[in-house]
C-alpha positions in Angstrom: -133.3 28.3 45.3 -132.5 30.9 47.9 -130.5 29.7 50.9 -131.6 31.1 54.2 -129.5 32.1 57.2 -130.4 29.9 60.1 -131.6 31.1 63.4 -129.4 29.0 65.6 -127.7 29.2 69.0 -124.5 27.9 67.4 -122.6 31.2 67.0 -120.0 31.4 64.2 -117.3 32.2 66.7 -118.0 29.0 68.6 -118.0 26.9 65.4 -114.6 28.5 64.3 -113.1 27.8 67.7 -114.0 24.1 67.6 -112.8 23.6 64.0 -109.2 22.3 63.8 -108.7 24.4 60.6 -108.7 27.6 62.5 -106.8 26.5 65.7 -104.0 28.9 64.8 -106.2 32.0 65.0 -106.2 34.2 68.0 -109.4 35.2 69.8 -109.5 38.6 68.1 -108.9 37.0 64.7 -111.7 34.5 65.3 -114.0 37.3 66.4 -113.1 39.3 63.3 -113.8 36.4 61.0 -116.9 35.3 62.8 -118.4 38.8 62.2 -118.2 38.2 58.5 -119.5 34.6 58.5 -123.0 33.2 58.8 -124.7 29.9 59.6 -126.9 28.7 56.8 -129.6 26.1 57.0 -130.6 23.5 54.4 -133.5 21.1 54.3 -132.9 17.5 53.6 -132.2 17.0 49.8 -131.4 20.7 49.3 -128.3 21.6 47.4 -125.6 23.6 49.1 -124.1 24.1 45.7 -123.9 22.4 42.3 -121.0 21.2 40.3 -119.7 23.9 37.9 -120.9 26.9 40.0 -118.3 29.5 40.7 -116.8 28.9 44.1 -117.9 31.5 46.6 -116.5 29.9 49.7 -116.1 27.1 52.2 -118.7 25.4 54.3 -118.1 23.9 57.8 -120.8 21.5 58.9 -122.4 22.3 62.3 -125.3 19.8 62.3 -126.6 17.2 59.9 -124.9 15.3 57.1 -124.2 16.1 53.4 -123.2 14.0 50.5 -120.6 15.0 47.9 -121.4 13.6 44.5 -120.7 13.8 40.7 -123.4 13.4 38.1 -122.9 11.9 34.6 -124.4 13.3 31.4 -127.0 10.4 31.6 -127.9 11.5 35.2 -126.2 8.7 37.0 -124.6 9.7 40.3 -121.4 8.7 42.0 -121.2 9.6 45.7 -117.6 10.6 46.6 -118.1 11.2 50.3 -120.6 11.6 53.1 -119.6 14.2 55.7 -120.9 15.1 59.1 -120.5 17.8 61.8 -117.0 19.3 62.0 -116.1 18.5 58.4 -115.3 21.2 55.8 -116.5 21.1 52.2 -115.1 22.8 49.1 -111.5 23.4 50.2 -109.9 22.8 46.7 -111.7 25.5 44.6 -111.0 28.0 47.3 -107.3 27.7 46.4 -107.3 27.0 42.6 -110.0 29.6 41.7 -112.0 27.1 39.7 -115.7 26.2 40.0 -117.0 23.7 42.5 -115.8 20.3 41.1 -118.8 18.3 42.6 -122.3 18.9 43.9 -123.2 18.8 47.6 -126.6 18.2 49.0 -128.0 17.8 52.5 -128.9 14.2 53.7 -130.6 15.6 56.8 -131.7 19.0 57.9 -128.3 20.6 58.0 -126.6 23.8 59.4 -123.3 24.9 58.0 -121.0 27.9 58.7 -120.1 29.7 55.5 -116.6 31.3 55.1 -116.2 33.4 52.0 -113.3 32.6 49.6 -111.8 36.1 49.9 -111.8 35.9 53.7 -110.2 32.4 53.7 -107.5 33.3 51.2 -106.6 36.4 53.3 -106.3 34.3 56.4 -104.1 31.8 54.7 -101.8 34.6 53.5 -101.5 35.9 57.1 -101.5 32.5 58.9 -99.6 29.7 57.0 -100.7 27.2 59.6 -104.3 27.5 58.3 -103.2 26.8 54.8 -101.3 23.7 56.0 -104.3 22.4 57.8 -106.4 22.9 54.7 -103.8 21.0 52.6 -104.0 18.1 55.1 -107.8 18.0 54.6 -107.4 18.2 50.8 -104.8 15.4 50.9 -107.0 13.1 52.9 -109.9 13.7 50.5 -107.6 13.0 47.6 -106.5 9.7 49.1 -110.2 8.7 49.5 -110.9 9.6 45.9 -107.9 7.4 44.8 -109.4 4.6 46.8 -112.8 5.1 45.0 -111.0 5.1 41.6 -109.2 1.9 42.5 -112.4 0.1 43.6 -114.3 1.2 40.5 -111.4 0.1 38.2 -110.3 -3.2 39.7 -113.3 -4.7 41.6 -116.7 -6.1 40.8 -120.0 -4.8 42.1 -120.2 -7.8 44.4 -116.8 -6.9 46.0 -117.6 -3.2 46.3 -120.9 -4.2 48.1 -119.0 -6.5 50.4 -116.4 -3.8 51.1 -119.3 -1.4 51.9 -121.0 -3.9 54.2 -117.8 -4.6 56.2 -117.1 -0.9 56.6 -120.6 -0.2 57.9 -120.3 -3.2 60.3 -117.1 -1.8 61.6 -118.2 1.8 62.0 -121.9 1.4 63.0 -122.3 -2.2 63.9 -123.2 -3.6 67.3 -122.0 -7.1 68.3 -124.6 -9.8 68.7 -124.3 -13.6 69.1 -125.1 -14.0 65.4 -122.7 -11.3 64.2 -122.4 -7.5 63.9 -125.7 -5.7 63.2 -126.0 -2.2 61.7 -128.9 0.0 60.5 -129.4 0.4 56.7 -129.7 4.1 56.5 -129.9 4.3 52.7 -132.1 2.7 50.0 -130.7 0.6 47.2 -130.6 3.6 44.8 -128.5 5.6 47.2 -126.2 2.6 48.0 -125.7 2.1 44.2 -124.6 5.7 43.9 -122.1 5.2 46.7 -120.5 2.1 45.2 -120.6 3.1 41.6 -123.4 0.9 40.1 -127.1 0.8 39.5 -130.0 -0.1 41.9 -130.8 -3.4 40.1 -127.3 -4.8 40.6 -127.3 -3.8 44.3 -130.6 -5.6 44.8 -129.4 -8.7 42.9 -126.1 -8.9 44.8 -127.7 -8.3 48.2 -130.1 -11.1 47.5 -127.2 -13.4 46.5 -125.3 -12.7 49.7 -128.4 -13.5 51.7 -128.9 -16.7 49.8 -125.3 -17.7 50.5 -125.9 -17.0 54.2 -123.3 -14.2 54.4 -125.8 -11.6 55.6 -129.4 -11.4 56.8 -131.6 -8.4 56.1 -134.5 -7.7 58.6 -136.3 -4.5 57.6 -133.8 -1.7 58.0 -131.2 -3.8 59.7 -128.4 -5.9 58.3 -126.7 -8.7 60.2 -123.3 -9.9 59.0 -123.6 -13.7 59.6 -120.1 -14.6 58.3 -117.5 -11.9 58.6 -114.5 -14.2 57.8 -116.3 -15.5 54.7 -116.9 -12.0 53.4 -113.3 -11.0 54.1 -112.1 -14.1 52.3 -114.3 -13.3 49.3 -113.0 -9.8 49.3 -109.4 -11.0 49.5 -109.9 -13.2 46.4 -109.7 -10.1 44.2 -106.2 -9.1 45.4 
């Protein structure tokens, strides 16, 4: 599928200036790099790239959200991360020369600045500060992946679901008299991909948590009725 260049008011130079990765670049260096970059647009569910493709460069998200995921031989997906505006994607293969290690698709209509692998490597050779920033990003992503491996290896589906619910309540929840409420932005299939299981087990465990009065689901909203109870349940696996 051909990827089109977006007609957008977000100029590449402005995107580069606002990206911490390129804070060490001078105005002239940003202008020079911006002249070789382009902002690409992707429809919801469209792939930015697929696992195994040769790495052509790095993407910096301008608008929208993407999900980074792996797919098994049987077609089952494991979501590694969901990224939003300002995040960079595909740092590692830019350095090691290998193919993209995972697939990335747009969750929403998305615009992303594309920086070619050759341009980025040239900048890193001239500006070690850029390479150090990239290593920080790669290191943070590696820590998240280790956390995913730990959860998949040592916890049950129930506890992975509880952990996900508590994270969402903390990051997106609003306080009410009954407890934190947050929007359910994904279906059970997508949630299963995020916590490393299948849709049926997500539905079953969600229903069980409701029956135990830990949570309440109203349409596309979830209320956490018993935060201490969920935290105690989660602590029982330690």
